[in-house]
C-alpha positions as a Python dict, from the first residue, in 0.01 Angstrom:
ca = {
    (1, 'M'): (0, 0, 0),
    (2, 'C'): (140, 342, -98),
    (3, 'I'): (87, 622, 155),
    (4, 'S'): (185, 986, 198),
    (5, 'A'): (428, 1114, 462),
    (6, 'P'): (144, 1226, 696),
    (7, 'E'): (-17, 882, 662),
    (8, 'L'): (316, 716, 744),
    (9, 'Y'): (344, 942, 1050),
    (10, 'D'): (1, 820, 1168),
    (11, 'F'): (93, 457, 1095),
    (12, 'L'): (411, 479, 1302),
    (13, 'K'): (225, 658, 1582),
    (14, 'H'): (-25, 372, 1615),
    (15, 'H'): (218, 78, 1587),
    (16, 'T'): (489, -26, 1831),
    (17, 'Y'): (806, -203, 1720),
    (18, 'R'): (1089, -341, 1934),
    (19, 'N'): (1345, -366, 1658),
    (20, 'I'): (1407, -161, 1343),
    (21, 'V'): (1655, -296, 1086),
    (22, 'F'): (1831, -111, 806),
    (23, 'S'): (2031, -351, 590),
    (24, 'S'): (2215, -276, 268),
    (25, 'E'): (2125, -626, 146),
    (26, 'N'): (1752, -543, 158),
    (27, 'Q'): (1786, -244, -74),
    (28, 'D'): (1667, -266, -435),
    (29, 'D'): (2004, -154, -573),
    (30, 'F'): (2216, -395, -366),
    (31, 'R'): (2456, -608, -569),
    (32, 'V'): (2620, -919, -427),
    (33, 'K'): (2956, -808, -566),
    (34, 'D'): (2947, -479, -369),
    (35, 'P'): (3244, -466, -130),
    (36, 'L'): (3042, -320, 157),
    (37, 'S'): (2749, -478, 333),
    (38, 'M'): (2594, -345, 652),
    (39, 'S'): (2311, -429, 882),
    (40, 'L'): (2214, -187, 1158),
    (41, 'E'): (1957, -250, 1431),
    (42, 'F'): (1777, 30, 1610),
    (43, 'S'): (1547, 40, 1911),
    (44, 'S'): (1333, 339, 1812),
    (45, 'I'): (1192, 513, 1508),
    (46, 'L'): (1084, 877, 1521),
    (47, 'M'): (922, 1081, 1248),
    (48, 'S'): (855, 1452, 1208),
    (49, 'L'): (655, 1621, 935),
    (50, 'N'): (815, 1965, 932),
    (51, 'P'): (1083, 1898, 828),
    (52, 'S'): (975, 1563, 690),
    (53, 'R'): (1227, 1313, 824),
    (54, 'I'): (1262, 977, 992),
    (55, 'V'): (1521, 920, 1263),
    (56, 'L'): (1634, 570, 1358),
    (57, 'K'): (1805, 557, 1699),
    (58, 'G'): (1988, 280, 1880),
    (59, 'D'): (2309, 171, 2048),
    (60, 'C'): (2482, 170, 1708),
    (61, 'G'): (2407, 541, 1656),
    (62, 'T'): (2155, 740, 1456),
    (63, 'V'): (2043, 733, 1093),
    (64, 'T'): (1829, 1014, 951),
    (65, 'L'): (1621, 983, 634),
    (66, 'K'): (1551, 1335, 508),
    (67, 'M'): (1292, 1474, 265),
    (68, 'V'): (1046, 1188, 329),
    (69, 'D'): (778, 1213, 61),
    (70, 'S'): (585, 886, 78),
    (71, 'A'): (615, 518, 164),
    (72, 'E'): (503, 173, 66),
    (73, 'I'): (416, -69, 346),
    (74, 'E'): (411, -447, 327),
    (75, 'C'): (273, -580, 654),
    (76, 'G'): (320, -932, 784),
    (77, 'S'): (621, -1052, 584),
    (78, 'V'): (849, -1318, 731),
    (79, 'L'): (1102, -1047, 819),
    (80, 'G'): (842, -812, 974),
    (81, 'D'): (667, -508, 833),
    (82, 'I'): (869, -377, 539),
    (83, 'V'): (852, -2, 481),
    (84, 'T'): (1000, 139, 161),
    (85, 'V'): (1054, 509, 230),
    (86, 'V'): (1062, 740, -72),
    (87, 'C'): (1284, 1043, -10),
    (88, 'G'): (1325, 1347, -232),
    (89, 'Y'): (1100, 1601, -392),
    (90, 'S'): (804, 1456, -580),
    (91, 'S'): (882, 1669, -886),
    (92, 'G'): (1254, 1584, -885),
    (93, 'S'): (1431, 1305, -1064),
    (94, 'S'): (1673, 1217, -783),
    (95, 'R'): (1448, 1026, -546),
    (96, 'S'): (1579, 753, -318),
    (97, 'R'): (1391, 443, -208),
    (98, 'L'): (1517, 300, 122),
    (99, 'K'): (1378, -11, 290),
    (100, 'I'): (1356, -54, 664),
    (101, 'I'): (1220, -356, 847),
    (102, 'L'): (1002, -306, 1151),
    (103, 'Q'): (979, -596, 1396),
}
């Protein structure tokens, strides 16, 4: 399901997750031959709408996704709820799609 940034904000507000995972291997553009692979686990996910950003926080540090425009949510997968966050301006050509797993 594709939702706007305010809808994602409401979704995150009404769901509780113990573990948030950002892994390079789960990204659409990941290639097995890439020399770097990373998997980071976070204990909390925060979102603001002005500015539109998502902050992942945990013992490993902080990751911030800026210019959040929309998201696609796949609930109930084997890994957990998969959220593909679309960052960038809706009229621009340089938009990023980043997947995070909510468990």
